[in-house]
N, C-alpha and C positions, 0 to 999 in steps of 0.2 A: 632503852626499849629492847631488852635482850641483846644478843650480839648481832650487829650488822656488818661485822668484819669477817669476810670469808676465810681469812687466815687465822682467825680465832673463833671457829664456828661453835654454835650450839650443837648438841648431840641428841639425836632421837634414836634410841635402840628399840626396835620392835622385835619381840621374841615370841614365836609361836611354840606350840607344845605338841610333840609327836608328829611333826610334819615331814614326810618324806620329800626329797628334792624333786621327785617326779610329780608332786601335787601342785603344779603351777602350769598355766598355759604357756608361759615364756620358756619353760623347760621342755616343751614339745608335747605336752598332754592336751589334746584337742577336745577332751571330754569335760574337763573341769573349768569352771568359770572363775577366773582370777584377773579381771581386767585392770584393777588398780596395781596389783603386784607386777603385772606385765608392763604397765606404763612406767612403774618405778624402774624396772630393768631397762626400759628404752632410754630413760633419761640418766642412767648411770651405768654400772657395770654388773654383770651377772657372773658369779663364780660357780662353775659346774662341778668342781672337785674340791669342795670345802667340807672338812671333816669335823665332827664333834670329837672331843677328847675321850669320851666314854659314852657308849650308846645307851644311856639311861639318864633320867632327869637331873637329879641333884649333883652327881659328880660333874656332869657336863656344864651345868650352870656355875658351879664353883670354879671350874677351870676357865670358863669364859671371863669371869670377873677378876680372878687372881693371876691368870697366866700360868698357873701351876698345874702339874699332873695330879691325878688323884693320889698317887704315891708321894706327893709332896704336901697337899693340903689335907689329906686324910678322909675326905668324903668319897667313899667307894661304892655306895649304892644309894638308891632313892631313900629318902628319910621316911620311915614307916611309922613313926610315933607322932603324938600330938605335940608339936613344938611351938607352943604359944603360952602366954601367961606364966604361971609358976613352973610349968614343965618345959618352958622354952629354953633351949640351949642354942647359943650362937655357934654353929659349927665352923665358922670362919673367924672366930674371935682371935685377935692378935695378928691377923694376916692383912696384907695390903691389897685392896681391891682397886681396880682402875677408877672407881667412883671416889675413893679416897684421894687419888691424885687430882681429880677434877675439883673436889672440894677445896683442896689445898691451893688450887689455881684460881679460886674465886667463883667457881660455878655454883649455882643453886640447883639442887637435885630433887627429882620427884620420881615416885614409883606408883604405877597403876597396874595392879595385877598380881601375878604369882611370883613369889620369892623362893620358897621351898628350900631354904638353906638354914633353917632353924630360927627360933625366936622371931617368928614371922610377923608378930604384932609390934615389934620394936624397930623404929627407923634407924638406919645406919648413919654413919658420919656424913654430914653435909646435906642430908635429905630434909627438906623443908615441907615435903608432901609425901605421905605414906598411906596409900590405899591398897592394902595387901590381903591376899587370900590366906585363910587360916592354915591351910596345909598345902597339898600338892594337886588336888583335883576334887571332883565331885560334881553335883548337879549344876546345870546352867541356869536354873531358876532357884532362888533361895540360897545362893552361895554364901558361905560364911566369910565375911570380910571384916577387916579392921581398918578403921579410919581414926587417926589420932589416938590410937590405943584403945578405942571403943569397938566392941564386937557388935555386928548387926548382920542380919541376913539380907542380901541384896534381892529385892523382890522382882526386878526386871531380868531380862535376858542378859547374862553376864558379859558377853562379848560387846553388846551395845553399851552397857554400863561402863565398861572400861574405856571405851572410846569417848564417851561423854565426859568421864573424869579427866582423861588426857586433854580433851578440848578445853576444859576449864583451866587446867594447869597452864597450858600454852597461852591462853588468853590473859591470865593474870600475870604470867612472867613476861609477857611482851611489854608490860608497862614499867619494868624494872631495868636498870642499866647493866646488870650482870648477865653473862651467858648462862644458859641452862643446860641441864642434862635431864632427859626424861626416859625412864625405863618403862616401856609399855609392854607388859608381859601377859599375853593372852593365855587362857587355858585351852583354847581351840587349837587344833581339831581333836584334842584328847577326848576319849570316851568320857561319859556315856553319849550314845548317838541316837538311839530310838526314842522318839517322843520328846526330844530336847531342843529341837531347832525350828525356827519359824517356817511356816508352810511356804512362804514365798521363795525359800531356798531349797527345801526338800522337793518341791514340785519340779524344779529344774532337772531333777535326776530320775523322775519316775519312769521314764522310758529309756534311760541310759543303758547301754550294753556293757559298760565297764570293761571294755577290751584292754584298757590300760592297767588293769589289775587282775590278770588271770589267776584263777583259784586252782592251784596245784594240789597234789596229795598232801595230807597233813605231814608236817615234818616229824621224823621219828624221835627228835629230842624234845618235843614239847613237854613241859612239866605237867604232871597229872595230879588230880585231886584224889582223895581217898577212894572214891568210887571208880577211879580209872578214867574219868573224862578229862580232856585237855584243860589246863589252866589258861585263861585268856582267850580261848578259842571262841568263835562266833557260830552259834547255831543257825543263824539266818544271815549269811554273808551279804546277800543283796541289800537287806535293810541296813546292815552295818555300813556298807559302801555308800548308800544314800545319805546316811547320817554323817559319815566322815567327809564326803564331798560337800554336803550342805554346810557343815561347821566351817570348812575352809572358805567357802564362798561368803558366808556371813562375816567371817573375820576380814576377808578382803574388802568387803563393803565398808566395814568399820575403819579399816586402815585408810581407805579412800577419803572418809570424812575427816580424819586427823590430818592427812596430807593437804586436803583442801583448806583446813584452818591455817596451816603453815603458809600456804600461798596467800590467803586473805590477809594475814598479818605481815606479809612482805618479808618473810624469814626464810624462804626456800633456798636462796643463794648463800645464806650464811648459816645453814643447818646441815650437818652431816647426818644422813639417814642411813641406818644399817638395819636390814631385815634379815633375820636368820631364825633357826629353830634350835631347841636344846639338843635334840637327837633326831635320827631318822625314824622311819616306820615301815613295817611290812603289812600291807593290807592284802594278805594272801600270797605275797611274794615269798618264794621258797617254802610255801605251805605254812606260813607263820602269820598270826595276827599279833603284832607286838614289835618290840625293838630288840635290844641286846638280850634282855631277859625273857624274850618270847620263846627261848629254848633253855634247857639245862643239860650240859653246861652252856654258858652264855655264848652268843654268836657274834661274829664280826663281819657279817655280810655288808656289802656296800649299801644296801637298802636300809641297814641299821645305823651305819656310821657316817654316811653322807648326809649333809643338811643343805637346805637352800641358803643362798647368801646373795643378797642384792645390796649394793652400796651406791649412794648418790649424793652429790653436792654440785648442782649445776653451776657451771662457770669455773669450777676448780677441778672436778673429776670429769673427764671427757665422757660423752654420752654414747649409748648404743653399743657398748663393748661387751665381749664375752671372753672370759679367761678360764683356761682349764689347768692352771698351775695347781699343784697339790698343796693346799693350805689347811691350817687347823685353827680351831678356836683358841689354842694357846698362843697364836700369833696376834690376837686382837689387841691385847694390852700394849705391846711395844709399837704396834701400828698406830694406835690412838696417841701415844706419846709423841710420835713423829708428826702425824698429820695435824695435831692440835698445837704443836710447838710447846709442849709442857716441859718445864724445867725439872726433868727427872731422868735418871739413868737407871734403866731396868736392871734388876739383880742378874748378874751373869749366870746364876744358877737356874734361871728360868729357861725352859726349852725353846720358847718361841722367838721368831725374828720378824721384824717389821716388813710389811708388804706395802708401805705407803708409796713406794716408787711405782708399784703396779697401779695404784689408785690414780696417781697423777699422770700416768702414761709414759714415765721415763724408763720403765722396764716392762717387757711384754710377758714376763712370768715364766720364761723358759729356763731361767737360771743363768744364762750367759751374761757374765759381767756383773751379776748381782752379788749381794753380800753373802749369800749362800745359795746353793742350788735348791730350788724349790721342787724337788722331784721325789721326796720321801716324806711320809707322815707316819705317825705312830699313834696307837690307841691302847687303852687298857680298861679292863673291867674285872677287878679283883685278880684272880690267878690266870686270866685270859689276856694275852697281849698280841698285838698285831703290828707288822711292818708292811707298809703299802708303797710300792713304787708305781710308775706309770704302767708297767707291764706285768708285775707280779705282786701277789699277796701271800704272806706267810702268817699263820696264826698258831701261836704256841700256848698250850695249856699246862700250867704247872700243877703237880709235879710229873704227871704221867701221860698227859695227852687226853684225848686224841688231838693231833695236830693237823693242820690243813695247809695246802699249797695250791694256789690257783694261777694258771697262766692266763692273765686277764686279756692279753692281746688276742688270744684265740678262744677264750672262754669267759667273756665279760659277764655272763650270768652266773658264774661261780657254781657250775654244776658238776665239775669233774675234779675231785680232790687228788692231787698228784704227790701228796706227802710221802707215800710209800713207793713211788715209782722210781726204780733204780736209775732211769735215764735222767732224772732231775735231782739226784742226790746232791750234786755240787751246788745247784741253785739254792736248795733248801739249807744246806750247811752255811753258805755265804750269808743268806738272809737271817738265819738264826744267830749267827755270830754278830751281825750288825745290830740285831734286836737286843741281845744281851748287853752289848757294849753301850748302847745308847741309854737304856734304862739304868744301867749301873752308874752312868755319869750323873743322872738327875735324881733318882729316887732318894728319899729319906729312909734309911734302913728301918727306922722305928715305925714307918707308915707304909712299908712295902706291901702292895696288894698281892704280889705273887705268893706271899706267905699267909694270907688272911682267908678265912672261910666265907668269902663273899659268894652268895648263891643266886643273887638277883631277886631275892624275896624281901629285901629291905635292910636298912641300917637303923638301929635304935639310938645308939650313943656314939660319941667320938671314940676313936681308937686311942686308948691309953693303957699303960701297964695294968694288967689284971682285968681289962674290959672285954676281952675276946669271948668269954663264954656267953655273953649277952649282947655284944655289940651288933651282931648280925643275925637276921632271922634265918632259921633253917630252911632248906628247900621244901617245896610242897610234898606232903605225904604221898608215897607211891612213886616219887621220882628217883631215878638213879642214873648217874652218868654212863654213857656208852663205854665199852671197853676201849683200851688204848688203840686197838686195831681198827676201831670203827671209823667209818667215813660218812660224810654228809652229802 
């Protein structure tokens, strides 16, 4: 009846879409209603400095599942083409996903929701259940979904439909002897927002002041349309905020129903629950509505690269803990290998390291005595790369910049770019050297994003010899990168 063994637990991965880490009550936001996520944090551990590997959907998801960098797996931007049916290309073909390891270990796998890694209609290895979104986003009513290879539009509210599908999977798997893995991937709280969410959730925010999302001046690097208006900007930010918050709360309620089902089946103690998002999100932060591609060139603000992360397994993972170690989605695969006791030795060419010792409480995450010091993380989005320590962030844009340097200890809001400040030349040089050396160690030269024309407008095809003229979408008309001397 599924796994009842805490040392060989089932796995429930809940993935939200475009959720900033600030969009949870347990993270200190007293305006947003997320009681079930807050409860999950209380009975597990909340990571407050958990980073996506690239601040946009498809590359981040590919890194989460493979443990590889975009410059290793080759997915450098969100997949902009129709990747299903005869046009469906599996962008991770031939690569090892953590779900492959679970399948090899005897797990039965299910997907409910968004895949967005190509060939979205075709189940991957070990998946006995596949209810997948056709692309990467779209309406919450009438969403194009594939079930067992057959396309149909979901008539109900998609967030609720995904929770109901997950409920059915859990119920059916509870009668089998094998452990299960369920990937429950919501499209929430990704846009669209207006007119898309049930009134019971939007009405919660009709009188909200949204002090948690101050709307600053429009960022000067916002990509522009042909008529000069910002791409991705919101003409009515208040209605957008109501929709974003409502989408998050509706998802929270759906998650609550799924976790209640786990409890009812008696599987809570033997199920590892991981909640995170593919990337962060700016809801007016830095004058941006969007994530890494909310600007051109792409940005690496903490609000874009930080994601929420809650992990729980009562009885095995101590409850009520907060950890501010710098961790990344590329650390998830080796962590699962350790925590689940899989017979697998991760490829040494993978950049991540297990943080299973933090989960079980044998390490507090400060790096003392750990396998590695958990004090540095790296990100990339095409030719934009970041190194982030506890106190500093350096962003390098190939080949000419502009570059950014932030003293996070004194400027946590990343408002003052010190890249050209003579006083901080030594810090910039040291971080740039570490950045170059780290990526040189791990990237596949044939897939090196620093040399690719990734603009944030989408990726159509895999990166192969001769593919570059059409592999990536051009930047929006009217957009131009700032001069190398520009600052943000």
